[in-house]
N, C-alpha and C positions, 0 to 999 in steps of 0.2 A: 117270147121270153122277155122282150123289152118291157112288157106290161109288169113284169115282176119287180122292176126297179122303180115303178111309179108309186106314189103315195095315194091311197084312197082318201077321198074328201074327209077332213076332220082328223086325219092321222098324221103323226109326225114321222113315222117310219114307213119304209117301202114295204110292199107286199112280201118281198123276199125276206126282209128282216123280221116281219111279223110271223111268217110261217116257220122260219128258223127258230125263233124264240118259243113258239108253241111246241115244236118237235123236241126241243131241249127240256121244256117243262114236263111234257108227257113221257119223256125218255123212250120215245119210239120213232121210227122213220115216218116221213111224210111223203106221200106220193108226188105232191107238187115239187118237192125238193129232189126226189130221186129221178124224175123224168126230165129234168132240165139238161140241155145239152152243154157240153164243155166248150169253153171258148178256146179257139186255136191259139197256141202260144204267140204266134206272129201278130195276133190282133189284141192281145191283152193290154198293150200300152194305149191303144185307141179306146178300149172299153174303160180303162182307168181314167183316161183324159175326159171322156164323156161324163162319167160319174162325178169327176171333180168339177166340171163346168156346171152340172145340174144341181149341185149342192146348194140348198137354200134358195132355189129358183124354180118357178113353174115352167119356164120356157128358156131355151138358150137363144140369145140374140147375138148379133155381131158385136155389140158393145160388151157383152159378157166375155166373148173370146178375146177381145182387145184388153179388157181388164185382167183376165187371167194371164195373158202374155206379159203385161206390165208388171204384175205382182210376182209371177213365178220366174220370169226371165226366160221362159221357154217360148220360142218362136215357132208357131205352127206353119206348116206348108199350106199353100192354097188348097191342096187336095184334102188335108186333114181338117182345115177350117170348114170347108164345104161339107165334108162328111159329118162333122158334128151337127151342123144345121140340118142336114138330111135325116140323120138318125133321130133327131129331136122331132122333126115333122112326122116321121113314121110313128114315133111314140105317142104324139098328141092325137094322131088319127086313130090309133088303136084304142085310145082312152075314151073315145066318143061312143 
């Protein structure tokens, strides 16, 4: 499902956003959207954080995390920061 949040080359929107838009235009459900798992409530803040860090970037770097902390005033724990890097590595490996 991580791949759903990546942008295909040449597109400005994620795969998820594209499929959502197509489903709305056709006014019918989309199998891709129906089969996606729900994110557990306890992990929503991490997924939101990951998407915020990934905005406008192809990869998440330590400097991106530092910049996010400086701008937002939110201090990530070492676990959270490492998790953001790990999730991004998984996403990049799936994109290949």
